[in-house]
C-alpha positions as a LaTeX table, in Angstrom:
\begin{tabular}{lrrr}
\hline
Residue & $x$ (\AA) & $y$ (\AA) & $z$ (\AA) \\
\hline
Met1 & 146.71 & 116.33 & 99.71 \\
Asp2 & 147.30 & 117.75 & 95.98 \\
Phe3 & 144.11 & 117.44 & 94.44 \\
Arg4 & 145.49 & 117.88 & 90.84 \\
Asn5 & 147.21 & 114.26 & 90.07 \\
Asp6 & 146.11 & 111.57 & 88.14 \\
Arg7 & 145.15 & 109.10 & 90.88 \\
Met8 & 142.97 & 111.84 & 92.79 \\
Trp9 & 140.94 & 112.40 & 89.36 \\
Glu10 & 140.26 & 108.57 & 89.00 \\
Ile11 & 139.36 & 108.23 & 92.80 \\
Ile12 & 136.68 & 111.56 & 92.79 \\
Ala13 & 135.33 & 110.42 & 89.48 \\
Ala14 & 134.78 & 106.52 & 90.95 \\
Tyr15 & 133.27 & 108.34 & 93.91 \\
Leu16 & 131.07 & 110.81 & 91.79 \\
Cys17 & 129.87 & 107.69 & 89.46 \\
Gly18 & 128.97 & 105.60 & 92.28 \\
Glu19 & 131.54 & 102.94 & 91.63 \\
Ala20 & 133.47 & 100.66 & 94.37 \\
Val21 & 136.51 & 102.40 & 95.61 \\
Glu22 & 139.21 & 100.66 & 97.25 \\
Ala23 & 139.92 & 100.98 & 101.12 \\
Ala24 & 143.23 & 102.70 & 100.68 \\
Asp25 & 141.53 & 105.46 & 98.13 \\
Met26 & 139.00 & 106.10 & 100.23 \\
Glu27 & 141.27 & 106.82 & 102.91 \\
Arg28 & 143.00 & 109.34 & 100.95 \\
Leu29 & 139.81 & 110.83 & 99.71 \\
Gln30 & 138.59 & 111.20 & 103.53 \\
Gln31 & 141.87 & 112.93 & 104.41 \\
Trp32 & 141.32 & 115.41 & 101.44 \\
Leu33 & 137.74 & 115.62 & 102.64 \\
Glu34 & 138.94 & 116.60 & 106.05 \\
Thr35 & 141.21 & 119.24 & 104.90 \\
Gly36 & 139.84 & 122.74 & 105.21 \\
Asp37 & 135.88 & 122.93 & 103.59 \\
His38 & 136.58 & 120.45 & 100.79 \\
Arg39 & 133.32 & 118.47 & 102.02 \\
Arg40 & 131.15 & 121.42 & 101.08 \\
Glu41 & 133.40 & 121.75 & 97.61 \\
Leu42 & 133.03 & 117.87 & 96.82 \\
Arg43 & 129.18 & 118.43 & 96.98 \\
Gln44 & 129.11 & 121.29 & 94.58 \\
Leu45 & 131.33 & 119.44 & 92.28 \\
Glu46 & 128.98 & 116.32 & 92.59 \\
Arg47 & 125.98 & 118.48 & 91.92 \\
Tyr48 & 127.99 & 120.15 & 89.09 \\
Tyr49 & 128.44 & 116.54 & 87.50 \\
Lys50 & 125.15 & 115.40 & 88.06 \\
Glu51 & 123.65 & 118.48 & 86.37 \\
Gln52 & 126.12 & 118.25 & 83.53 \\
Ser53 & 126.18 & 114.28 & 82.84 \\
Val54 & 122.65 & 113.37 & 83.88 \\
Arg55 & 120.72 & 116.14 & 82.52 \\
Gln56 & 122.56 & 117.14 & 79.47 \\
Gly57 & 124.78 & 114.24 & 78.63 \\
Ile58 & 128.38 & 114.50 & 77.96 \\
Asp59 & 130.25 & 114.63 & 74.82 \\
Glu60 & 133.19 & 112.37 & 76.21 \\
Glu61 & 135.66 & 113.07 & 73.21 \\
Arg62 & 135.38 & 116.86 & 73.32 \\
Ala63 & 135.30 & 116.97 & 77.04 \\
Tyr64 & 138.75 & 115.07 & 77.22 \\
His65 & 140.39 & 117.38 & 74.33 \\
Ser66 & 139.20 & 120.58 & 76.13 \\
Val67 & 140.17 & 119.42 & 79.55 \\
Phe68 & 143.73 & 118.35 & 78.48 \\
Gly69 & 144.01 & 121.83 & 76.97 \\
Lys70 & 143.46 & 123.38 & 80.10 \\
Ile71 & 145.81 & 121.05 & 81.84 \\
Arg72 & 148.73 & 121.86 & 79.45 \\
Glu73 & 147.92 & 125.70 & 80.53 \\
Glu74 & 148.22 & 124.85 & 83.92 \\
Lys75 & 151.19 & 122.88 & 83.68 \\
Arg76 & 153.01 & 126.08 & 81.91 \\
Gly77 & 152.88 & 127.86 & 85.32 \\
Arg78 & 149.94 & 130.05 & 84.68 \\
Arg79 & 148.75 & 131.35 & 88.01 \\
Leu80 & 145.00 & 131.10 & 88.47 \\
Gly81 & 142.60 & 133.26 & 90.31 \\
Val82 & 139.99 & 131.92 & 92.34 \\
Ile83 & 137.56 & 131.78 & 89.61 \\
Arg84 & 139.76 & 130.27 & 86.96 \\
Trp85 & 140.71 & 127.92 & 89.75 \\
Trp86 & 137.56 & 126.66 & 90.18 \\
Gly87 & 136.82 & 126.30 & 86.45 \\
Ala88 & 140.07 & 124.14 & 86.21 \\
Val89 & 139.10 & 121.90 & 89.34 \\
Ala90 & 135.86 & 121.35 & 87.56 \\
Ser91 & 137.64 & 120.53 & 84.22 \\
Ile92 & 139.57 & 117.93 & 86.17 \\
Val93 & 136.69 & 116.38 & 87.59 \\
Met94 & 135.23 & 116.21 & 84.28 \\
Leu95 & 138.12 & 114.46 & 83.01 \\
Gly96 & 138.03 & 111.72 & 85.91 \\
Ile97 & 134.66 & 111.29 & 84.68 \\
Val98 & 135.64 & 110.70 & 81.05 \\
Thr99 & 138.41 & 108.43 & 82.57 \\
Ala100 & 136.14 & 106.52 & 84.47 \\
Thr101 & 133.82 & 106.03 & 81.99 \\
Val102 & 136.53 & 104.38 & 79.59 \\
Leu103 & 137.51 & 102.41 & 82.10 \\
Leu104 & 134.23 & 100.98 & 82.95 \\
Arg105 & 133.29 & 100.09 & 79.32 \\
Thr106 & 136.94 & 98.33 & 79.37 \\
Gly107 & 136.02 & 96.58 & 82.60 \\
Ala108 & 138.70 & 98.25 & 84.58 \\
Phe109 & 136.27 & 99.09 & 87.20 \\
Arg110 & 132.96 & 97.17 & 88.34 \\
Pro111 & 129.97 & 99.21 & 89.73 \\
Glu112 & 129.51 & 98.32 & 93.25 \\
Val113 & 126.17 & 96.43 & 93.74 \\
Leu114 & 124.26 & 96.31 & 96.90 \\
Glu115 & 121.10 & 94.05 & 97.51 \\
Val116 & 118.08 & 95.18 & 99.43 \\
Ala117 & 115.18 & 92.71 & 99.95 \\
Gly118 & 116.15 & 90.75 & 96.92 \\
Asn119 & 116.39 & 93.51 & 94.21 \\
Asp120 & 119.87 & 94.69 & 93.32 \\
Phe121 & 120.30 & 98.30 & 92.12 \\
Thr122 & 123.64 & 99.89 & 91.79 \\
Val123 & 124.84 & 102.16 & 94.55 \\
Ser124 & 125.65 & 105.95 & 93.90 \\
Asp125 & 125.70 & 106.84 & 97.12 \\
Pro126 & 124.66 & 110.71 & 96.76 \\
Met127 & 124.56 & 113.47 & 99.31 \\
Glu128 & 120.94 & 114.05 & 97.55 \\
Val129 & 117.56 & 112.64 & 98.42 \\
Val130 & 117.02 & 110.08 & 95.25 \\
Leu131 & 114.25 & 108.18 & 93.81 \\
Gln132 & 115.52 & 104.93 & 91.91 \\
Leu133 & 112.91 & 103.54 & 89.39 \\
Ala134 & 112.51 & 99.97 & 88.87 \\
Ser135 & 114.40 & 100.48 & 85.62 \\
Gly136 & 117.29 & 101.74 & 87.38 \\
Gln137 & 117.06 & 105.34 & 86.64 \\
Gln138 & 117.64 & 107.67 & 89.36 \\
Ile139 & 115.98 & 111.05 & 89.85 \\
Leu140 & 117.50 & 113.91 & 92.22 \\
Leu141 & 114.35 & 115.01 & 93.90 \\
Glu142 & 115.37 & 118.28 & 95.69 \\
Glu143 & 116.25 & 119.57 & 92.08 \\
Asp144 & 113.51 & 117.88 & 90.05 \\
Asp145 & 110.27 & 119.36 & 90.85 \\
Lys146 & 108.64 & 118.42 & 87.94 \\
Leu147 & 109.32 & 114.61 & 87.41 \\
Ser148 & 109.49 & 113.15 & 83.91 \\
Leu149 & 108.21 & 109.47 & 84.27 \\
Pro150 & 107.14 & 106.31 & 82.23 \\
Asp151 & 103.50 & 106.25 & 81.81 \\
Glu152 & 102.96 & 103.15 & 83.79 \\
Tyr153 & 103.95 & 105.38 & 86.84 \\
Gly154 & 100.55 & 107.59 & 86.42 \\
Ala155 & 100.38 & 110.88 & 88.51 \\
Val156 & 103.38 & 111.53 & 90.61 \\
Tyr157 & 104.19 & 114.73 & 92.36 \\
Asn158 & 107.28 & 116.08 & 93.93 \\
Gln159 & 106.92 & 119.21 & 95.77 \\
Asn160 & 108.25 & 120.83 & 99.18 \\
Gly161 & 109.87 & 117.76 & 100.41 \\
Val162 & 106.98 & 115.64 & 99.75 \\
Leu163 & 107.03 & 112.86 & 96.92 \\
Ser164 & 103.43 & 111.98 & 96.07 \\
Phe165 & 102.17 & 109.00 & 94.03 \\
Gly166 & 98.69 & 109.88 & 93.19 \\
Thr167 & 95.45 & 107.82 & 92.66 \\
Ala168 & 96.34 & 107.44 & 89.14 \\
Cys169 & 98.79 & 104.51 & 89.83 \\
Pro170 & 97.46 & 101.21 & 88.59 \\
Lys171 & 96.31 & 98.79 & 90.93 \\
Gly172 & 96.33 & 95.04 & 91.20 \\
Gly173 & 100.02 & 94.58 & 91.69 \\
Thr174 & 103.17 & 94.94 & 89.44 \\
Gly175 & 105.26 & 92.05 & 90.27 \\
Glu176 & 109.01 & 92.90 & 90.56 \\
Lys177 & 108.78 & 96.31 & 89.94 \\
Tyr178 & 109.89 & 98.42 & 92.90 \\
Asn179 & 111.09 & 102.02 & 93.44 \\
Val180 & 113.64 & 102.80 & 95.83 \\
Leu181 & 113.79 & 106.17 & 97.94 \\
Lys182 & 116.96 & 107.13 & 99.22 \\
Val183 & 117.76 & 109.71 & 102.03 \\
Pro184 & 121.16 & 110.80 & 102.73 \\
Arg185 & 122.71 & 111.84 & 106.11 \\
Gly186 & 121.51 & 115.24 & 107.17 \\
Lys187 & 118.42 & 115.28 & 105.42 \\
Glu188 & 114.59 & 114.24 & 105.69 \\
Tyr189 & 111.78 & 113.22 & 103.19 \\
Gln190 & 108.38 & 112.11 & 102.95 \\
Val191 & 106.43 & 110.06 & 100.64 \\
Ile192 & 102.69 & 109.10 & 99.93 \\
Leu193 & 102.65 & 105.72 & 98.50 \\
Pro194 & 100.11 & 104.74 & 96.12 \\
Asp195 & 97.33 & 103.49 & 98.61 \\
Ser196 & 97.64 & 107.01 & 100.43 \\
Thr197 & 99.89 & 106.24 & 103.34 \\
Arg198 & 102.01 & 108.80 & 104.40 \\
Val199 & 105.83 & 107.86 & 105.36 \\
Trp200 & 108.41 & 110.47 & 106.93 \\
Leu201 & 111.80 & 108.98 & 106.59 \\
Asn202 & 114.69 & 109.97 & 108.59 \\
Ala203 & 118.03 & 110.76 & 107.80 \\
Asp204 & 120.45 & 107.96 & 106.33 \\
Ser205 & 117.17 & 105.76 & 105.44 \\
Arg206 & 115.81 & 103.75 & 102.31 \\
Leu207 & 112.43 & 103.01 & 101.48 \\
Arg208 & 111.86 & 100.25 & 98.81 \\
Phe209 & 108.30 & 100.08 & 97.78 \\
Pro210 & 105.98 & 98.69 & 94.56 \\
Leu211 & 104.88 & 100.88 & 91.72 \\
Ala212 & 101.34 & 99.73 & 92.93 \\
Phe213 & 100.30 & 97.07 & 95.82 \\
Gly214 & 98.64 & 93.92 & 95.24 \\
Glu215 & 95.04 & 92.97 & 96.38 \\
Lys216 & 96.36 & 90.82 & 99.32 \\
Glu217 & 98.99 & 92.74 & 101.16 \\
Arg218 & 100.97 & 96.01 & 101.04 \\
Arg219 & 104.59 & 95.42 & 101.62 \\
Val220 & 107.34 & 97.96 & 102.01 \\
Phe221 & 110.87 & 97.55 & 103.03 \\
Leu222 & 113.05 & 99.62 & 105.23 \\
Glu223 & 116.42 & 100.39 & 106.27 \\
Gly224 & 117.05 & 103.00 & 108.71 \\
Glu225 & 114.05 & 104.90 & 110.34 \\
Ala226 & 110.84 & 105.98 & 109.02 \\
Tyr227 & 107.28 & 107.06 & 110.70 \\
Phe228 & 104.35 & 105.45 & 108.67 \\
Asp229 & 100.65 & 107.09 & 108.96 \\
Val230 & 99.28 & 104.10 & 107.31 \\
Lys231 & 95.52 & 104.20 & 105.47 \\
Lys232 & 92.96 & 101.72 & 106.45 \\
Ala233 & 92.34 & 98.98 & 104.11 \\
Lys234 & 90.19 & 96.17 & 105.27 \\
Asp235 & 91.53 & 92.55 & 104.44 \\
Cys236 & 94.74 & 94.37 & 103.16 \\
Pro237 & 97.56 & 94.37 & 105.99 \\
Phe238 & 100.25 & 96.81 & 105.30 \\
Ile239 & 103.80 & 95.34 & 106.08 \\
Val240 & 107.00 & 96.82 & 106.88 \\
Glu241 & 109.79 & 94.50 & 106.54 \\
Thr242 & 113.08 & 95.18 & 107.87 \\
Asp243 & 116.50 & 93.07 & 107.94 \\
Arg244 & 115.06 & 91.39 & 111.38 \\
Ile245 & 111.21 & 92.20 & 111.73 \\
Asp246 & 108.18 & 92.57 & 110.07 \\
Val247 & 105.81 & 95.13 & 111.32 \\
Glu248 & 101.98 & 94.41 & 110.07 \\
Val249 & 98.94 & 96.71 & 110.57 \\
Leu250 & 95.90 & 97.45 & 109.18 \\
Gly251 & 95.62 & 101.09 & 109.86 \\
Thr252 & 97.43 & 102.97 & 112.43 \\
Arg253 & 100.70 & 105.38 & 113.19 \\
Phe254 & 104.10 & 104.07 & 114.09 \\
Asp255 & 107.49 & 104.71 & 113.94 \\
Val256 & 110.34 & 102.00 & 113.13 \\
Lys257 & 113.83 & 102.37 & 113.60 \\
Ala258 & 116.21 & 99.65 & 111.82 \\
Tyr259 & 119.43 & 100.94 & 111.22 \\
Ser260 & 121.77 & 98.03 & 110.08 \\
Asp261 & 124.41 & 99.56 & 112.24 \\
Glu262 & 122.71 & 99.60 & 115.41 \\
Glu263 & 122.52 & 96.71 & 117.77 \\
Thr264 & 118.56 & 97.59 & 118.59 \\
Val265 & 115.66 & 97.67 & 116.29 \\
Tyr266 & 112.63 & 99.63 & 117.54 \\
Thr267 & 109.02 & 100.00 & 116.81 \\
Thr268 & 107.03 & 102.86 & 118.78 \\
Leu269 & 103.18 & 102.81 & 118.38 \\
Leu270 & 101.13 & 105.90 & 118.49 \\
Thr271 & 97.66 & 104.86 & 117.37 \\
Gly272 & 96.25 & 101.57 & 116.39 \\
Ser273 & 97.63 & 98.10 & 116.78 \\
Val274 & 100.64 & 96.55 & 115.30 \\
Arg275 & 101.73 & 92.80 & 114.97 \\
Ile276 & 105.50 & 92.22 & 114.98 \\
Val277 & 107.07 & 89.05 & 113.86 \\
Ala278 & 110.86 & 88.77 & 114.67 \\
Asp279 & 112.97 & 86.68 & 112.07 \\
Gly280 & 113.81 & 83.09 & 113.83 \\
Leu281 & 110.94 & 84.02 & 116.57 \\
Arg282 & 107.71 & 83.72 & 114.37 \\
Asp283 & 106.09 & 81.79 & 117.23 \\
Arg284 & 106.49 & 84.75 & 119.68 \\
Asn285 & 104.65 & 87.44 & 117.91 \\
Val286 & 104.48 & 90.68 & 119.87 \\
Glu287 & 101.21 & 92.89 & 119.28 \\
Leu288 & 101.53 & 96.52 & 120.69 \\
Lys289 & 99.25 & 98.99 & 122.21 \\
Pro290 & 99.50 & 102.65 & 121.80 \\
Ala291 & 102.33 & 104.65 & 123.80 \\
Gln292 & 104.17 & 101.07 & 123.73 \\
Gln293 & 107.81 & 100.30 & 122.11 \\
Tyr294 & 108.87 & 97.09 & 121.07 \\
Ser295 & 112.50 & 96.31 & 120.90 \\
Leu296 & 114.62 & 93.52 & 119.59 \\
Asp297 & 118.31 & 93.19 & 120.30 \\
Arg298 & 119.90 & 92.08 & 117.07 \\
Lys299 & 122.89 & 89.69 & 119.11 \\
Ser300 & 120.65 & 88.05 & 121.65 \\
Arg301 & 117.30 & 88.00 & 119.93 \\
Gln302 & 116.04 & 89.21 & 123.13 \\
Gln303 & 112.62 & 90.99 & 122.56 \\
Lys304 & 111.20 & 93.56 & 124.85 \\
Val305 & 107.95 & 95.86 & 125.57 \\
Glu306 & 107.83 & 98.80 & 127.25 \\
Glu307 & 105.20 & 101.37 & 128.11 \\
Val308 & 106.89 & 105.12 & 126.76 \\
Asp309 & 106.15 & 108.37 & 125.56 \\
Pro310 & 105.77 & 108.57 & 121.99 \\
Ser311 & 106.64 & 111.72 & 121.26 \\
Leu312 & 110.05 & 111.37 & 122.48 \\
Tyr313 & 110.62 & 109.02 & 119.56 \\
Val314 & 109.28 & 110.88 & 116.60 \\
Ala315 & 110.89 & 114.41 & 117.78 \\
Trp316 & 112.62 & 114.12 & 114.63 \\
Met317 & 109.59 & 114.74 & 112.47 \\
Asp318 & 109.57 & 118.05 & 114.36 \\
Arg319 & 113.19 & 118.62 & 113.60 \\
Met320 & 114.23 & 118.16 & 116.99 \\
Phe321 & 116.60 & 116.25 & 119.21 \\
Val322 & 115.23 & 115.01 & 122.31 \\
Phe323 & 116.82 & 112.60 & 124.75 \\
Trp324 & 115.65 & 111.27 & 127.64 \\
Asn325 & 117.95 & 109.51 & 129.97 \\
Gln326 & 119.67 & 108.22 & 126.70 \\
Arg327 & 123.34 & 106.62 & 126.64 \\
Leu328 & 125.47 & 109.33 & 125.22 \\
Glu329 & 127.17 & 106.85 & 122.89 \\
Asp330 & 123.20 & 106.19 & 121.47 \\
Val331 & 123.09 & 110.08 & 121.17 \\
Met332 & 126.28 & 110.29 & 118.96 \\
Lys333 & 124.93 & 107.66 & 116.67 \\
Asp334 & 121.99 & 109.95 & 115.89 \\
Leu335 & 124.25 & 112.92 & 115.75 \\
Thr336 & 126.44 & 111.20 & 113.17 \\
Lys337 & 123.42 & 110.16 & 110.85 \\
Trp338 & 122.63 & 113.97 & 110.90 \\
Tyr339 & 125.67 & 116.03 & 110.58 \\
Asp340 & 127.77 & 113.12 & 108.86 \\
Val341 & 130.62 & 112.97 & 111.14 \\
Glu342 & 132.33 & 110.38 & 113.55 \\
Phe343 & 132.60 & 110.12 & 117.15 \\
Val344 & 135.08 & 108.02 & 119.12 \\
Phe345 & 134.72 & 107.16 & 122.73 \\
Ala346 & 138.21 & 107.14 & 124.78 \\
Asp347 & 136.57 & 105.31 & 127.47 \\
Glu348 & 133.28 & 103.36 & 128.57 \\
Val349 & 132.50 & 105.80 & 131.50 \\
Ala350 & 131.55 & 108.37 & 128.94 \\
Ala351 & 129.68 & 105.90 & 126.32 \\
Asp352 & 127.31 & 105.05 & 129.31 \\
Met353 & 126.67 & 108.18 & 130.60 \\
Arg354 & 122.77 & 108.92 & 130.64 \\
Ile355 & 121.77 & 112.46 & 129.18 \\
Ser356 & 118.50 & 114.26 & 128.78 \\
Gly357 & 118.06 & 117.35 & 126.88 \\
Asn358 & 116.17 & 118.79 & 123.60 \\
Ile359 & 117.83 & 120.99 & 120.80 \\
Glu360 & 116.57 & 122.18 & 117.23 \\
Arg361 & 118.14 & 119.89 & 114.46 \\
Ser362 & 118.70 & 123.21 & 112.74 \\
Arg363 & 121.63 & 124.25 & 115.11 \\
Asp364 & 124.99 & 123.57 & 114.17 \\
Leu365 & 127.06 & 120.87 & 115.50 \\
Thr366 & 128.92 & 123.09 & 117.87 \\
Ala367 & 125.74 & 124.10 & 119.47 \\
Val368 & 124.57 & 120.61 & 120.14 \\
Leu369 & 128.14 & 119.52 & 121.44 \\
Asp370 & 128.12 & 122.48 & 123.70 \\
Met371 & 124.58 & 121.52 & 125.30 \\
Ile372 & 125.95 & 118.04 & 125.79 \\
Thr373 & 129.27 & 119.13 & 127.81 \\
Gly374 & 127.40 & 121.44 & 129.56 \\
Leu375 & 125.01 & 118.80 & 130.94 \\
Arg376 & 127.62 & 116.23 & 131.75 \\
Lys377 & 131.32 & 116.02 & 132.77 \\
Val378 & 132.70 & 115.07 & 129.19 \\
Glu379 & 135.15 & 116.53 & 126.79 \\
Ile380 & 134.72 & 116.25 & 123.22 \\
Val381 & 137.60 & 117.25 & 121.14 \\
Gln382 & 138.21 & 117.06 & 117.07 \\
Arg383 & 141.17 & 115.01 & 116.11 \\
Asp384 & 142.11 & 113.80 & 112.92 \\
Gly385 & 138.88 & 114.44 & 111.37 \\
Lys386 & 136.80 & 112.77 & 114.21 \\
Tyr387 & 135.59 & 113.80 & 117.35 \\
Val388 & 136.67 & 112.04 & 120.66 \\
Val389 & 134.66 & 112.14 & 123.63 \\
Arg390 & 136.34 & 111.21 & 127.06 \\
Ala391 & 135.18 & 111.72 & 130.59 \\
Lys392 & 136.85 & 114.30 & 132.70 \\
\hline
\end{tabular}
């Protein structure tokens, strides 16, 4: 894939700017990512773009002429060393950003919009942990320890992977003012909400929460997986809303797993009690006791409650993969969200295999796959940018 051509500038610029990209163009970009170590390079370029454009702003006309000068030099056939080549690549990406900006202003591109629990916001799909404010402003939390937020946010701190909304946050509710915390694949993050409830977000998850809670309820919206340690508040229940269930508590600790691409929604209770209301099943509320797990099948609408060992389902908080008699296909879904890779099963025999084991999340993917192939008669090979799994 030739990285230095007009169409690739536009595709990469659109990706970096968070715009909608056509399927054919995404396939071209994916092919490029699967060649060599380009995925890491794109992340570096993405960080470079954000630092330059978000923090400092871009003089588009100056960047435009500067980049064209570098391109003309390249066309004259000058051979670039590694350092000069990287400079040229960064300049080319900057040209793509300038081009995309012009196209956006003329209506050639339309930003992709995602609706989350009633609020629209522009999708940047970054590979960084992002806090999106009610105004639409996006903040890269892993790069900004010192947050500069509007006065209405009060005291907000971001240190050591924990975002904390202090007691100075206003009380009494703020209507439609919601924040969205977005955690990409391969990462985790914590947030302490205005009521002092602590939330751990797993990889590939989003939490939407108000600037301040109202007096009658404390409602947040989750897509993905999170562990909640809810601050007790008499007569003011805490409600976690997903696309299929609402989990209502007064003060407790529990885990909710509600990925939109998975067939089952889970709630696992550690302490206290929770009441679960499923969409379309509001007359069949379910109350959980500690060490119980609730599950809802998205298709059949079947609800189930089982006695479980909760520690198995919150091991991710300790940066561990722990699998107990789990289908291999479900195991691979967890690996996909952490390592940002794709698994394809060549047969149902492999998909239905059961596996038990544990390994640190800090280990590389090869080590995890070696553990799996050592436990079961299964073969995992990389092909065309994907991992193909088949029974031996």
